[in-house]
C-alpha positions as CSV (number, residue, x, y, z in Angstrom):
1,M,14.1,-111.2,-54.2
2,K,15.3,-107.3,-54.0
3,V,11.6,-106.4,-55.1
4,S,10.1,-108.3,-52.2
5,I,12.3,-106.7,-49.6
6,G,11.4,-103.3,-51.2
7,K,7.6,-103.9,-51.0
8,S,7.9,-105.1,-47.5
9,L,9.4,-102.1,-46.4
10,F,7.2,-99.8,-48.3
11,A,4.3,-101.4,-46.7
12,F,5.9,-101.4,-43.2
13,A,6.6,-97.5,-43.7
14,C,2.9,-96.9,-44.4
15,I,1.7,-98.9,-41.5
16,F,4.1,-97.0,-39.1
17,A,2.6,-93.7,-40.6
18,A,-1.0,-94.6,-39.9
19,F,-0.3,-96.0,-36.6
20,L,1.7,-92.6,-35.7
21,L,-1.2,-90.6,-37.1
22,A,-3.8,-92.6,-35.0
23,A,-1.5,-92.2,-32.1
24,C,-1.1,-88.5,-32.1
25,T,-4.9,-87.8,-33.0
26,S,-6.5,-90.3,-30.5
27,D,-5.4,-88.1,-27.5
28,L,-6.7,-85.1,-28.7
29,S,-10.5,-84.1,-27.4
30,P,-13.0,-82.6,-29.9
31,E,-13.2,-78.9,-30.2
32,V,-16.1,-76.4,-30.6
33,I,-15.8,-72.9,-32.0
34,A,-18.6,-70.6,-30.3
35,A,-20.4,-67.9,-31.9
36,D,-18.2,-65.2,-30.3
37,G,-15.2,-66.8,-31.9
38,Y,-13.8,-68.6,-28.7
39,T,-12.6,-72.3,-29.1
40,Y,-13.6,-74.5,-26.4
41,S,-13.3,-78.3,-26.1
42,E,-16.3,-80.5,-26.5
43,D,-16.7,-81.0,-22.8
44,E,-16.0,-77.7,-21.5
45,Y,-18.7,-76.4,-24.2
46,D,-21.2,-78.9,-22.8
47,S,-20.3,-77.7,-19.2
48,L,-20.8,-74.0,-20.2
49,V,-24.3,-74.9,-22.1
50,K,-25.5,-76.7,-18.9
51,S,-24.3,-73.9,-16.3
52,G,-26.6,-71.5,-18.7
53,E,-23.2,-69.3,-19.9
54,I,-23.6,-70.3,-23.6
55,D,-26.9,-70.3,-25.3
56,K,-27.2,-73.8,-26.9
57,K,-29.3,-72.4,-30.0
58,T,-27.2,-69.6,-31.0
59,G,-23.7,-70.5,-29.3
60,R,-23.4,-66.9,-27.8
61,P,-22.0,-66.4,-24.0
62,I,-25.0,-65.5,-21.9
63,K,-24.3,-62.4,-19.5
64,S,-25.0,-63.3,-15.7
65,S,-26.0,-61.4,-12.9
66,A,-22.6,-61.7,-11.6
67,S,-21.0,-60.2,-14.7
68,K,-23.6,-57.5,-14.6
69,S,-22.7,-56.7,-11.1
70,Q,-19.2,-56.9,-12.1
71,S,-20.0,-54.7,-14.9
72,S,-22.0,-52.2,-12.5
73,S,-18.9,-52.3,-10.1
74,S,-16.6,-51.7,-13.1
75,G,-18.9,-48.6,-13.7
76,A,-19.0,-47.3,-10.4
77,T,-15.3,-47.8,-10.1
78,S,-14.9,-45.5,-13.1
79,S,-17.5,-42.7,-11.8
80,S,-15.4,-42.7,-8.8
81,S,-12.4,-42.5,-10.7
82,E,-14.1,-39.4,-12.5
83,T,-15.1,-38.0,-9.1
84,S,-11.8,-38.2,-7.5
85,G,-10.2,-36.7,-10.9
86,S,-12.8,-34.0,-10.6
87,S,-12.1,-33.4,-6.6
88,S,-8.4,-33.4,-7.5
89,S,-9.0,-31.0,-10.4
90,Q,-11.1,-28.6,-7.8
91,T,-8.1,-28.9,-5.4
92,D,-5.6,-28.1,-7.9
93,G,-7.7,-25.3,-8.8
94,S,-7.9,-24.1,-5.2
95,S,-4.1,-24.4,-4.6
96,S,-3.7,-22.4,-8.2
97,S,-6.0,-19.9,-6.8
98,G,-4.3,-19.8,-3.5
99,E,-1.2,-19.3,-5.5
100,G,-2.9,-16.6,-7.3
101,N,-3.7,-15.0,-3.9
102,S,-0.3,-15.5,-2.5
103,S,1.1,-13.7,-5.5
104,S,-1.3,-10.9,-5.2
105,G,-0.1,-10.7,-1.8
106,A,3.2,-10.4,-2.9
107,E,2.5,-7.8,-5.0
108,D,0.6,-5.7,-2.2
109,V,3.9,-6.2,0.1
110,S,5.9,-4.9,-3.1
111,S,3.3,-2.0,-3.7
112,S,3.6,-1.2,0.1
113,S,7.3,-1.4,-0.2
114,E,7.2,1.1,-3.0
115,D,5.0,3.4,-1.2
116,D,7.2,3.1,1.9
117,D,10.3,4.1,-0.5
118,W,8.2,7.1,-2.1
119,I,7.5,8.0,1.7
120,E,11.1,8.0,2.7
121,S,12.1,9.6,-0.5
122,S,9.6,12.4,0.0
123,S,10.7,13.0,3.7
124,S,14.2,13.2,2.6
125,E,13.5,15.7,0.2
126,P,14.8,19.3,1.4
127,E,12.1,21.1,3.5
128,P,11.3,24.8,2.0
129,E,13.3,27.2,3.5
130,S,11.6,28.5,6.8
131,S,10.6,32.2,7.2
132,S,13.2,32.6,9.7
133,A,15.6,32.6,6.9
134,Y,13.9,35.7,5.1
135,E,16.1,38.9,5.2
136,A,15.1,42.2,4.2
137,T,15.8,46.1,4.9
138,F,13.2,48.7,5.1
139,G,13.2,52.5,5.2
140,E,15.1,55.6,4.1
141,N,17.5,55.0,6.8
142,K,17.4,51.2,6.4
143,S,16.7,51.0,10.1
144,I,13.7,48.4,9.9
145,V,15.8,45.0,9.4
146,A,14.2,41.5,9.3
147,K,17.3,38.9,9.8
148,D,17.6,35.9,11.5
149,G,14.1,35.6,12.4
150,V,14.1,39.0,14.1
151,L,12.2,42.2,13.0
152,S,14.1,45.2,14.2
153,I,12.2,48.3,14.4
154,G,14.3,51.7,13.8
155,V,13.8,55.2,13.4
156,D,12.2,54.8,10.0
157,A,9.1,53.7,12.0
158,F,9.1,56.7,14.1
159,A,6.9,59.9,13.8
160,D,6.7,63.1,16.1
161,V,4.6,62.7,19.2
162,D,1.4,64.8,19.3
163,D,1.3,67.7,21.7
164,E,-1.7,65.9,23.5
165,Y,0.5,63.3,24.8
166,E,3.5,65.1,25.9
167,E,2.5,65.9,29.5
168,D,1.5,62.0,30.1
169,L,4.8,60.8,28.5
170,E,6.7,63.1,30.8
171,Q,5.0,61.0,33.8
172,V,6.0,57.9,31.9
173,K,9.3,59.0,32.0
174,A,9.3,60.0,35.6
175,F,8.0,56.5,36.4
176,I,10.9,54.8,34.5
177,D,13.3,56.8,36.6
178,D,11.7,56.3,39.9
179,S,9.4,53.3,40.2
180,E,7.6,54.9,43.3
181,K,5.7,57.3,40.8
182,K,2.6,56.2,38.5
183,V,2.0,56.2,35.2
184,P,-1.0,57.8,33.6
185,E,-4.2,55.7,33.3
186,G,-4.2,53.6,30.0
187,Y,-0.3,53.7,29.7
188,S,1.7,50.2,30.2
189,D,5.3,48.9,29.7
190,F,5.2,47.1,26.4
191,G,8.6,45.9,26.6
192,L,11.7,46.2,24.2
193,E,11.2,42.7,22.7
194,T,7.8,40.7,21.7
195,T,6.6,39.1,18.7
196,T,4.7,39.8,15.4
197,S,1.9,37.8,17.0
198,R,1.5,40.7,19.6
199,F,2.9,43.9,17.6
200,N,0.8,43.8,14.4
201,Y,-2.0,45.7,12.7
202,D,-4.7,44.6,14.8
203,A,-2.5,45.7,18.0
204,Y,-2.9,49.2,16.5
205,I,-6.9,49.1,16.7
206,D,-6.8,49.5,20.5
207,N,-3.2,50.9,21.0
208,E,-0.6,53.4,20.3
209,F,2.9,52.8,20.7
210,F,5.7,55.1,22.1
211,C,9.5,54.8,22.1
212,L,11.6,56.6,24.5
213,D,15.0,56.9,22.3
214,K,18.6,56.8,23.5
215,E,18.9,60.5,23.7
216,G,15.9,60.6,26.2
217,N,13.2,61.9,23.7
218,W,9.8,60.3,23.0
219,S,8.7,59.2,19.6
220,E,5.6,57.7,18.3
221,I,6.1,54.2,16.7
222,S,3.8,55.1,13.8
223,R,1.6,52.3,12.0
224,K,1.3,54.9,9.1
225,K,5.3,54.8,8.9
226,L,5.3,51.0,9.1
227,A,2.8,50.6,6.6
228,E,5.0,52.4,3.9
229,F,7.4,49.5,3.8
230,I,5.4,46.6,5.2
231,P,2.0,45.9,3.6
232,H,0.5,44.0,6.5
233,F,0.7,47.4,8.7
234,K,-1.4,49.2,6.0
235,N,-4.3,46.9,5.6
236,G,-3.8,43.9,7.8
237,A,-2.5,41.5,4.7
238,D,-0.9,38.4,5.7
239,L,2.6,39.0,7.3
240,G,4.3,36.5,4.8
241,P,7.7,35.4,5.7
242,L,7.6,37.7,8.8
243,E,5.0,35.4,10.6
244,G,6.2,34.3,13.7
245,F,9.2,36.6,13.6
246,K,10.4,38.2,16.9
247,V,10.2,42.0,17.3
248,S,12.9,44.0,18.9
249,F,13.0,47.8,19.6
250,S,16.2,47.6,21.4
251,G,18.4,49.1,18.9
252,A,16.7,52.3,19.0
253,C,14.8,52.5,22.1
254,D,15.4,52.3,25.8
255,A,11.9,51.6,26.6
256,V,8.3,51.2,24.7
257,F,5.2,51.8,26.3
258,A,1.6,51.4,25.0
259,R,-1.1,53.5,25.5
260,E,-4.8,51.8,25.1
261,E,-7.5,54.0,23.8
262,A,-10.2,54.9,26.2
263,E,-13.6,53.0,24.9
C-alpha cells in the first residue's frame, strides 16, 4: 500500500513539473538574433524586414536616408562645434594678444615713469657754479679785481697819456666842470659802469679810453696793460668766467671818456 502511494506522488510531481514548464514557456514569443548581434522578437524582426530596415538575406540593418541625414546632421554639428572651438581659440588668442598689448602699455608707462624720474633726478642735481661766482685779482698793485660778478678796473690797467691827447683832455675836463663847454670832436662820456659786452677787446679796435682819477689827472686805460693780466685783451680770446661781468671804474676814476678814432 505504501509503495502505491509513493508511485502516485512521484507521478503527480512529474505531471506538475511538465505543466509548470509548459505554462512558463507558452507565454514567451520566439526570439531572433540578427547579424549585428541584436536580439529581436520574431514579430519585431519580421516588422523590421518588411519596413526595409533589416536585410532579409543577410540579417544586417539597412541604413535609411533618415539615418544618413541624422549622421550628416551629426557631422555638421561636429563641424560647427569645431568652428566654434576655433573661433573661441581665436578670441582667446585675441584676448591674450590684448593682454600682451596692455602689458606692453604698462611697460611703456613704467619706462616713461623711469624717464620722468631720471629727468627729475637730473634737474635736482646742483647746477654748475655760475661765472658770477668767479673771483680773481690781477696786477702788481692787485687793483684789477673780479668778484661778485663785477670786474673792477684799477691803476694796474693805467698808462701815461700821449702828449698829443693832453690838450683835448683838458677841454674834456673843462666840460666836466662846466657842461656849457664843449668836448673835442670824437670824445664821449663812457661812464663809470658798463659790462664786458661793451668794454672788451673789440671795443679797443675803434676806441681809446681815458680815466680822470681822484687827483684830477688823466690816465689811459691801456689795452696792453690789461692784456698782461687778462688774455682776452691780448688777442680777443674767450672771456671765460668773466663773460657777462659788470665793469666798474668807480674805484679809481671820477670819469671815463672814450675817444673814437677818426676813419
